[in-house]
C-alpha positions as CSV (number, residue, x, y, z in Angstrom):
1,M,0.0,0.0,0.0
2,S,1.1,3.6,-0.5
3,D,2.2,5.5,2.6
4,T,0.2,8.6,1.9
5,A,-1.7,10.4,4.7
6,L,-4.5,8.2,6.1
7,A,-8.0,9.3,6.7
8,P,-8.4,10.7,10.2
9,T,-10.2,8.7,12.9
10,E,-13.9,9.4,13.1
11,V,-13.7,9.7,16.9
12,L,-13.5,13.3,18.0
13,G,-10.7,14.3,20.4
14,A,-6.9,14.8,20.4
15,P,-5.3,14.1,17.1
16,P,-3.5,10.7,16.7
17,M,0.2,10.5,17.3
18,C,0.7,9.3,13.7
19,T,-1.1,9.8,10.4
20,T,1.1,7.7,8.1
21,Y,2.8,4.3,8.5
22,A,6.2,6.0,8.0
23,E,5.4,8.1,11.0
24,V,4.6,5.0,13.0
25,T,8.0,3.4,12.3
26,E,9.8,6.7,13.0
27,L,8.0,7.1,16.3
28,R,8.8,3.5,17.2
29,S,12.4,4.0,16.4
30,R,13.0,7.3,18.2
31,D,10.4,7.4,21.0
32,P,9.2,3.9,22.0
33,Q,7.9,5.3,25.3
34,A,5.2,7.1,23.2
35,I,3.3,3.8,23.1
36,G,3.0,3.9,26.9
37,R,1.8,7.5,26.8
38,A,-0.7,6.7,24.2
39,L,-2.1,3.8,26.2
40,A,-2.4,6.0,29.3
41,A,-4.2,8.7,27.3
42,R,-6.5,6.4,25.4
43,R,-10.2,7.2,26.0
44,R,-12.0,4.1,27.2
45,R,-15.6,3.2,27.1
46,P,-17.5,3.5,30.3
47,A,-18.4,-0.2,30.2
48,F,-17.4,-3.4,28.5
49,L,-20.8,-3.8,27.0
50,P,-22.7,-1.1,25.2
51,E,-26.3,-0.3,26.2
52,D,-27.9,-3.0,24.0
53,G,-25.7,-5.6,25.7
54,R,-24.1,-6.9,22.5
55,L,-20.6,-6.6,21.1
56,M,-19.2,-6.5,17.6
57,L,-15.4,-7.0,17.6
58,V,-12.9,-7.3,14.8
59,A,-10.1,-10.0,15.3
60,A,-6.6,-9.5,14.0
61,D,-4.4,-12.0,16.0
62,H,-4.1,-14.6,13.2
63,P,-0.7,-13.4,11.9
64,A,1.0,-14.0,15.2
65,R,0.5,-17.7,14.8
66,G,1.7,-17.6,11.2
67,A,-1.8,-17.9,9.8
68,L,-1.7,-15.5,6.9
69,S,-4.4,-17.0,4.6
70,A,-7.9,-15.8,4.1
71,Q,-10.7,-16.8,1.7
72,G,-8.4,-19.4,0.0
73,R,-5.6,-16.8,-0.6
74,P,-2.5,-18.2,1.2
75,T,-0.7,-14.8,1.4
76,A,-3.7,-12.6,1.9
77,M,-2.3,-11.1,5.2
78,N,1.3,-10.8,4.2
79,S,1.1,-7.0,3.9
80,R,0.9,-5.3,7.3
81,T,0.0,-1.9,5.9
82,D,-2.8,-3.5,3.8
83,M,-4.2,-5.3,6.9
84,L,-4.0,-2.0,8.9
85,D,-5.9,-0.2,6.2
86,R,-8.6,-2.9,6.4
87,L,-8.7,-2.8,10.2
88,R,-9.0,1.0,10.2
89,T,-11.9,0.9,7.8
90,A,-13.6,-1.8,9.9
91,L,-13.0,0.0,13.2
92,A,-14.4,3.3,11.8
93,R,-17.7,1.7,10.8
94,P,-20.7,2.6,13.1
95,G,-21.5,-0.2,15.5
96,V,-18.0,-1.8,15.6
97,D,-17.2,-1.9,19.3
98,G,-13.5,-2.9,19.3
99,L,-10.6,-5.0,18.5
100,L,-9.0,-8.4,19.4
101,A,-5.2,-8.4,18.6
102,T,-1.7,-8.9,19.7
103,A,0.5,-6.0,20.9
104,D,2.1,-5.3,17.5
105,V,-1.2,-4.7,15.8
106,A,-3.0,-3.1,18.7
107,E,-0.1,-0.6,19.2
108,D,0.0,0.4,15.5
109,L,-3.7,1.1,15.6
110,L,-3.3,2.9,18.9
111,L,-0.7,5.3,17.4
112,L,-2.9,5.9,14.4
113,G,-5.8,6.9,16.7
114,A,-8.1,4.0,15.8
115,L,-8.7,2.6,19.3
116,E,-10.2,5.6,21.0
117,E,-13.4,4.6,22.8
118,K,-13.1,1.1,21.6
119,V,-13.0,-2.2,23.6
120,V,-9.6,-3.8,23.3
121,V,-9.2,-7.6,23.8
122,A,-5.5,-8.6,24.2
123,S,-4.5,-11.9,22.6
124,M,-2.3,-13.9,25.0
125,N,-1.3,-17.4,23.7
126,R,0.0,-17.5,20.1
127,G,2.8,-20.0,20.5
128,G,1.0,-22.8,18.6
129,L,2.1,-21.8,15.2
130,A,-0.1,-22.9,12.3
131,G,1.3,-26.1,10.7
132,A,4.1,-26.6,13.2
133,S,4.9,-29.9,14.9
134,F,4.2,-28.1,18.1
135,E,1.0,-26.4,17.0
136,L,-1.0,-27.7,19.9
137,D,1.5,-26.1,22.4
138,D,-0.5,-22.9,22.8
139,R,2.0,-21.1,25.0
140,M,1.6,-17.5,26.3
141,T,3.8,-15.7,23.8
142,G,1.6,-12.6,23.4
143,Y,0.3,-10.4,26.2
144,D,0.7,-11.5,29.8
145,V,-1.7,-10.6,32.6
146,A,0.5,-7.7,33.9
147,G,0.7,-6.3,30.4
148,V,-3.1,-6.4,29.8
149,I,-3.7,-4.6,33.1
150,A,-0.9,-2.0,32.5
151,A,-2.4,-1.3,29.0
152,R,-5.8,-0.7,30.6
153,F,-7.4,-3.1,28.1
154,E,-10.9,-4.4,28.8
155,A,-10.3,-8.1,28.2
156,A,-7.8,-10.8,27.3
157,K,-8.4,-13.8,25.1
158,M,-6.9,-17.3,25.2
159,L,-7.1,-20.2,22.7
160,N,-7.7,-23.5,24.4
161,R,-7.1,-26.4,22.1
162,I,-7.6,-29.6,24.0
163,D,-6.0,-32.8,22.7
164,L,-6.9,-35.7,24.9
165,D,-3.9,-37.6,23.4
166,D,-1.4,-34.8,24.1
167,P,0.0,-34.6,27.7
168,G,1.0,-31.0,27.0
169,T,-2.7,-30.0,27.0
170,V,-2.7,-30.0,30.8
171,R,0.0,-27.3,30.9
172,M,-2.0,-25.1,28.7
173,L,-5.1,-25.6,30.9
174,E,-3.1,-24.9,34.1
175,R,-1.6,-21.6,32.6
176,S,-5.0,-20.5,31.3
177,G,-6.6,-21.2,34.6
178,S,-4.0,-19.1,36.4
179,A,-4.5,-16.3,33.9
180,V,-8.3,-16.4,34.3
181,T,-7.9,-16.1,38.1
182,E,-5.4,-13.2,37.9
183,L,-7.5,-11.3,35.3
184,A,-10.6,-11.7,37.4
185,R,-8.8,-10.4,40.5
186,A,-8.0,-7.3,38.5
187,G,-11.6,-7.0,37.2
188,V,-10.6,-7.8,33.6
189,V,-12.7,-10.1,31.3
190,A,-11.1,-13.5,30.3
191,M,-12.3,-14.6,26.9
192,L,-11.8,-18.4,26.3
193,E,-11.8,-20.0,22.9
194,P,-12.0,-23.8,23.4
195,F,-11.8,-26.6,20.9
196,L,-11.4,-30.4,21.2
197,S,-8.5,-30.9,18.8
198,R,-6.5,-33.8,17.4
199,R,-4.0,-34.6,14.6
200,V,-5.4,-36.1,11.5
201,D,-2.8,-37.2,8.9
202,G,-0.3,-34.9,10.7
203,R,-2.6,-31.8,10.7
204,V,-4.5,-30.3,13.6
205,A,-8.2,-30.6,13.2
206,N,-10.9,-29.2,15.5
207,D,-13.9,-31.2,16.4
208,L,-16.8,-29.0,15.3
209,S,-19.6,-31.5,16.1
210,P,-22.1,-30.2,18.6
211,D,-21.0,-32.8,21.2
212,G,-17.3,-31.9,20.7
213,V,-18.0,-28.2,21.2
214,I,-20.1,-28.9,24.2
215,K,-17.4,-31.0,25.8
216,S,-14.8,-28.2,25.2
217,V,-17.2,-25.6,26.7
218,H,-17.5,-27.6,30.0
219,I,-13.7,-28.0,30.2
220,A,-13.0,-24.3,29.5
221,Q,-15.7,-22.8,31.8
222,G,-14.2,-24.7,34.8
223,L,-10.9,-22.9,34.5
224,G,-9.8,-20.5,37.2
225,A,-10.7,-19.8,40.8
226,T,-13.7,-17.8,39.7
227,S,-15.8,-17.5,36.6
228,A,-17.1,-14.1,37.4
229,Y,-15.3,-12.4,34.5
230,T,-15.2,-15.4,32.1
231,W,-16.6,-15.2,28.6
232,L,-16.6,-17.7,25.9
233,K,-15.8,-17.4,22.2
234,L,-17.3,-20.3,20.2
235,P,-17.6,-21.4,16.6
236,V,-21.0,-21.5,14.9
237,V,-21.8,-25.2,14.4
238,A,-24.9,-27.3,14.0
239,E,-27.4,-27.5,16.8
240,M,-26.3,-24.2,18.4
241,E,-29.3,-24.1,20.7
242,R,-28.1,-27.4,22.3
243,V,-24.5,-26.1,22.3
244,M,-25.5,-22.9,24.2
245,D,-27.5,-24.9,26.7
246,A,-24.1,-26.1,28.0
247,T,-23.2,-22.8,29.5
248,T,-24.6,-19.7,31.3
249,L,-21.5,-17.7,30.5
250,P,-21.9,-14.8,28.0
251,T,-20.6,-15.9,24.6
252,L,-19.4,-14.3,21.5
253,L,-19.5,-16.1,18.2
254,L,-16.3,-16.9,16.3
255,G,-16.5,-15.9,12.6
256,G,-13.8,-18.1,11.3
257,D,-12.6,-18.3,7.7
258,P,-15.5,-19.8,5.9
259,S,-15.6,-21.8,2.6
260,R,-19.3,-21.2,2.3
261,R,-20.8,-18.3,0.4
262,P,-21.1,-15.1,2.5
263,E,-24.9,-15.2,2.6
264,E,-24.9,-18.7,4.1
265,T,-22.4,-17.5,6.7
266,Y,-24.5,-14.5,7.6
267,A,-27.6,-16.6,7.9
268,S,-25.9,-19.0,10.4
269,W,-24.7,-16.0,12.5
270,R,-28.2,-14.5,12.5
271,D,-29.7,-17.7,13.8
272,A,-27.1,-18.2,16.5
273,L,-27.3,-14.5,17.6
274,A,-31.0,-15.1,18.5
275,L,-29.9,-17.4,21.4
276,P,-30.0,-15.7,24.8
277,A,-26.4,-16.4,26.0
278,V,-24.9,-15.2,22.7
279,R,-23.8,-11.5,23.1
280,G,-22.2,-10.8,19.7
281,L,-19.5,-11.6,17.2
282,V,-15.8,-11.7,17.0
283,V,-14.9,-11.8,13.3
284,G,-11.5,-11.4,11.5
285,R,-10.6,-12.6,8.1
286,T,-14.2,-13.1,7.0
287,L,-14.8,-9.3,7.2
288,L,-11.3,-8.0,6.6
289,Y,-10.8,-10.1,3.4
290,P,-14.3,-10.6,1.9
291,P,-14.5,-12.1,-1.6
292,D,-15.2,-8.7,-3.2
293,D,-12.7,-6.8,-1.0
294,D,-15.5,-4.4,0.2
295,V,-14.6,-4.3,3.9
296,A,-17.0,-1.6,4.8
297,A,-20.0,-3.5,3.3
298,A,-19.0,-6.8,4.9
299,V,-18.6,-5.1,8.3
300,D,-21.9,-3.2,8.0
301,T,-23.7,-6.5,7.3
302,A,-22.2,-8.1,10.4
303,V,-23.0,-5.0,12.5
304,S,-26.7,-5.1,11.4
305,L,-26.9,-8.7,12.7
306,V,-25.4,-7.8,16.1
307,H,-26.9,-4.4,17.0
């Protein structure tokens, strides 16, 4: 993408620290403490949930696991500036409540002024790189609890892939449980994304059957010394009414990277959003890289389903 001046943020207030990507790099190189100042000055929402009790979040933590494909394009997310352009377009649309991301992405958007009055969900465990022999070792390589609290973010998200044949799963569960406890003690939401997973012909596959998702829900929602601040992030699968009967925790739907046509995806989201415990969507590649590349239109459609 060209590094011309970017459109200003639609949120009124102090101007962003940077208006071009070149300025972001320059500021990072000369004044790294600017990120801390920007975090301290960021205008936060008065509450995690808006008045209607539903959230529309855009996810951008896939690249940190080496997952750069979208809509069948293996290198779709190679360009950071292109991805940031798409994220800024999405975050500026009315009804988009916030972002789920790792520090690198969140801080770029912070410096560009795109996170004012937005909910920010920090992505914690990104160590299970896509396609790696250690993919199911979902270590905490992103944000830690102290970093989430210091950044004044509203929530932190963990991926919880549970392989009953992998003894390493219990370490992930222990660390996630500790993080849930520490976040709750600080009054910060812990968002858990559980899957029953296993290797099939050397590749990691998630069990997306209703019973598989239900079992993963029961395991995840038992993590930590309290569930007071625990939310779930779940895929849309068959028999969602039965799946959601497995929990009383507030839940956001995972958008995924669908192979179906967009209209079929939106229809499945609409049906699931009608369930009482479902409180919104967390969608990344589906909206950032739609087949026609019209990010604003894709985001507006998703927002219309949530709010």
